[in-house]
C-alpha positions in Angstrom: 9.1 13.1 -3.8 6.6 12.1 -1.0 8.1 8.9 0.1 4.7 7.7 1.7 2.6 8.3 -1.2 0.6 5.0 -2.5 0.4 3.8 -5.8 -2.8 5.2 -7.8 -5.9 2.8 -7.7 -6.5 2.2 -11.6 -6.1 -0.4 -14.1 -3.3 -2.8 -13.8 -2.7 -1.7 -10.1 -3.5 -3.9 -7.1 -4.5 -2.3 -3.8 -2.0 0.8 -4.1 1.0 -1.8 -3.8 1.8 -3.0 -7.1 1.7 -1.6 -11.1 2.0 -3.9 -13.9 1.4 -2.7 -17.5 2.4 -2.4 -20.8 4.3 0.8 -21.9 5.2 2.4 -25.4 5.9 6.0 -26.8 2.7 6.9 -26.6 1.4 5.1 -23.0 3.8 6.1 -20.1 3.1 6.0 -16.4 1.3 8.6 -15.3 2.9 10.8 -12.9 1.2 10.1 -9.7 2.8 6.3 -10.8 6.2 7.9 -11.3 6.0 9.8 -7.6 4.8 6.5 -6.4 8.0 4.9 -7.6 10.0 6.9 -4.9 9.6 4.1 -2.6 9.1 1.2 -4.6 11.0 -1.5 -6.5 10.6 -0.8 -10.4 11.3 -4.0 -12.7 11.3 -3.2 -16.5 11.4 -5.5 -19.6 12.4 -4.4 -22.9 10.9 -5.8 -25.7 11.3 -3.6 -28.6 12.7 -0.3 -29.9 15.4 1.3 -27.5 15.3 3.8 -24.6 17.6 6.5 -23.3 17.3 6.7 -19.3 19.0 9.0 -16.6 19.2 6.6 -13.5 20.8 8.7 -10.8 23.8 10.2 -12.4 24.2 7.5 -15.1 22.7 7.5 -18.6 21.7 4.3 -20.1 20.7 2.6 -23.2 18.1 0.0 -23.3 17.7 -2.9 -26.0 15.3 -5.5 -26.7 15.9 -8.6 -24.8 17.1 -6.0 -21.5 15.9 -6.0 -17.9 16.3 -3.1 -15.7 15.7 -2.8 -11.7 15.5 0.4 -9.7 15.7 0.1 -5.8 13.9 2.0 -4.2 14.7 6.5 -3.8 16.2 6.5 -7.4 13.7 6.7 -9.8 14.4 6.8 -13.2 13.6 9.4 -15.9 13.4 8.3 -19.4 14.6 10.9 -21.8 14.0 9.7 -25.1 12.6 6.3 -26.6 12.5 5.3 -30.6 9.2 5.0 -32.4 8.9 1.6 -31.6 9.6 1.4 -28.3 7.7 -1.2 -25.9 8.2 -2.2 -22.5 6.4 -4.0 -19.7 6.8 -2.3 -16.2 6.5 -3.7 -12.9 6.5 -1.6 -9.9 6.1 -3.3 -6.3 6.0 -1.0 -3.1 8.5 -1.4 -0.5 5.8 -2.2 2.1 4.5 -5.4 -0.2 8.0 -6.4 -0.7 8.9 -6.2 3.2 5.8 -8.2 4.0 6.1 -10.8 1.3 7.1 -13.8 3.0 7.5 -15.9 -0.1 9.9 -13.6 -1.4 11.7 -12.9 1.2 14.6 -15.1 0.8 15.1 -14.5 -2.9 14.5 -10.8 -2.5 17.8 -11.0 -0.2 19.6 -12.5 -3.0 18.6 -11.3 -6.1 17.6 -7.5 -5.7 20.6 -6.4 -3.1 22.9 -7.5 -5.2 22.1 -5.2 -7.6 21.7 -1.9 -5.4 25.5 -1.2 -5.3 25.9 -1.4 -9.3 25.6 2.1 -11.2 24.3 -0.3 -14.1 21.0 -1.9 -13.5 20.7 -3.6 -16.7 20.7 -7.0 -17.0 21.2 -8.5 -20.6 18.8 -11.6 -20.8 19.1 -14.8 -23.3 15.8 -15.7 -25.0 14.6 -18.5 -22.0 15.3 -15.7 -19.4 12.9 -13.4 -21.5 10.3 -15.7 -22.0 10.4 -16.7 -18.0 10.3 -13.4 -16.8 7.7 -11.8 -19.6 5.7 -14.7 -18.2 5.5 -14.0 -15.0 5.0 -10.1 -15.6 2.1 -11.1 -17.9 0.8 -13.0 -15.1 0.7 -10.0 -12.6 -1.4 -8.4 -15.1 -4.0 -11.3 -15.4 -4.4 -11.7 -11.8 -4.7 -7.6 -11.0 -7.1 -7.4 -13.3 -9.1 -10.5 -12.5 -9.2 -10.1 -8.7 -10.4 -13.3 -6.3 -10.3 -14.0 -2.5 -6.5 -15.1 -2.7 -4.9 -12.5 -5.2 -3.0 -11.5 -2.1 -1.1 -14.9 -1.9 -0.9 -15.2 -5.9 0.6 -12.1 -6.5 3.0 -13.4 -3.4 3.7 -16.2 -5.0 4.3 -14.4 -8.6 7.0 -12.0 -7.2 8.7 -14.8 -5.6 8.9 -17.0 -8.9 10.1 -13.5 -10.8 13.1 -13.2 -8.3 13.7 -16.7 -8.5 14.0 -16.4 -12.2 15.7 -13.3 -12.0 18.5 -15.1 -9.3 19.1 -17.7 -12.3 20.4 -15.0 -14.6 22.1 -12.2 -12.5 25.4 -13.4 -11.2 25.7 -13.3 -7.6 29.3 -13.1 -5.3 28.9 -16.4 -3.6 31.8 -15.7 -1.7 30.1 -12.8 0.2 28.3 -14.6 2.8 25.5 -12.1 4.5 23.8 -13.8 7.4 20.0 -13.9 7.6 20.0 -12.0 10.7 22.0 -9.2 8.6 19.3 -9.1 6.1 16.7 -9.0 8.5 18.5 -6.0 10.1 18.5 -4.3 6.8 14.9 -4.4 6.1 14.1 -3.2 9.3 16.8 -0.2 9.1 14.8 0.8 5.5 11.6 0.7 7.2 13.1 3.0 10.0 14.2 5.4 7.7 11.0 5.8 5.8 9.6 6.7 8.8 11.9 8.8 10.6 14.4 10.2 8.4 12.8 13.7 8.4 13.2 14.2 11.8 16.5 12.0 12.9 19.3 12.2 10.1 22.0 10.6 12.4 23.4 7.1 12.1 22.9 6.5 16.1 19.2 7.0 16.0 18.7 3.9 13.5 21.9 2.2 15.2 20.1 2.6 18.7 16.5 1.2 17.6 18.0 -1.6 15.8 19.8 -2.4 19.4 23.1 -2.6 17.4 26.3 -0.3 17.2 26.5 2.5 14.4 29.3 0.9 13.5 27.9 -2.2 12.8 25.2 -0.6 10.9 27.8 1.0 8.7 29.5 -2.1 8.3 26.1 -4.3 7.5 24.8 -1.6 5.2 28.0 -0.9 3.3 28.5 -5.0 2.8 24.8 -5.4 1.3 24.4 -2.6 -0.9 28.0 -0.9 -1.2 26.4 2.0 0.1 26.6 3.8 3.2 23.9 4.9 5.9 24.8 8.6 5.3 23.8 8.0 1.5 20.2 6.3 2.2 19.3 9.1 4.5 20.4 11.7 2.3 18.6 10.3 -0.9 15.1 10.2 1.3 16.1 14.0 2.2 16.8 15.3 -1.1 13.9 13.7 -2.5 11.6 15.0 0.1 12.4 18.6 -0.6 12.7 18.1 -4.2 8.9 17.1 -3.9 8.4 20.0 -1.4 9.9 22.5 -3.7 7.7 21.3 -6.7 4.5 20.8 -5.1 4.0 23.5 -2.4 4.7 27.3 -1.8 6.4 26.3 1.6 9.3 29.0 2.0 13.0 27.5 2.0 12.7 28.1 5.5 9.6 26.5 6.2 11.0 23.5 4.1 13.9 23.3 6.3 12.1 23.4 9.4 10.2 20.4 7.9 12.8 18.4 7.4 14.6 19.5 10.7 17.8 21.2 9.6 19.3 23.3 12.0 18.5 26.3 10.0 17.7 27.6 6.6 21.6 28.1 5.7 22.5 24.2 6.6 19.6 23.0 4.2 20.6 25.0 1.5 24.2 24.0 1.6 23.0 20.2 2.0 20.7 20.6 -1.1 23.8 22.3 -3.3 26.2 19.7 -2.3 23.9 16.9 -3.3 21.6 18.7 -5.9 24.3 20.7 -7.6 21.9 23.7 -7.3 20.8 26.0 -4.6 16.9 25.4 -3.7 15.7 28.4 -5.3 17.0 27.4 -8.4 15.6 24.1 -8.4 12.1 25.5 -7.8 12.7 28.2 -10.7 13.6 25.3 -12.8 17.1 26.9 -13.5 
């Protein structure tokens, strides 16, 4: 999947940065919107029926009243839904999140605490469901009826949504993480987006941030419970999968685009992370 692709322009879509719409068994996000999810934050409130969802290496079953959060670069896939399935889905591009001054402080507490967990499901009580649904409906209204201050309105709505999430997510108050660390981590995410094809090494990103590789590793682990290598590899794998499925580039050419030493190194990496070699993946085996 192409991590630089913008969200599509259509109803319920605002300037390629936000998508918010009702989905059901028959009305799904189209392929271009799903592709855009790779570099976006995804929020879904499930209102009726159940859905089975594949997320990273896990399978989840949702029920009415569940709220799901997916960080960038781990796009979910719906396996099956019941006849009465209904949900509201909000997709927010990383660029919008990073540039949202109203949401910055809320964003760090409400989203990064979820990034390390394997289960992104939040079970809501009735009042929390109502509050989050109201916020998401306001996104739809503002997107479909824009005005001169729509940007500011959507930023405020995003802050409101995250504030309501903070009220229901259990946050480890013992784990103190400084504002400076969060700022560095956001800059690290932006650097990966720009340079992951050419630079696979932690030292490059640490140097750009003017910190040591050890500090970058420690900070990333503390905030996300994941490693720097995992973030880089996830970008590389999604880009590789996108190129294998949507282009006729040779395996050698893809390995060059992603700056692997040679085709053998790329194939070994792909097999280790994906479980199949690149040719098997391209053929759907």
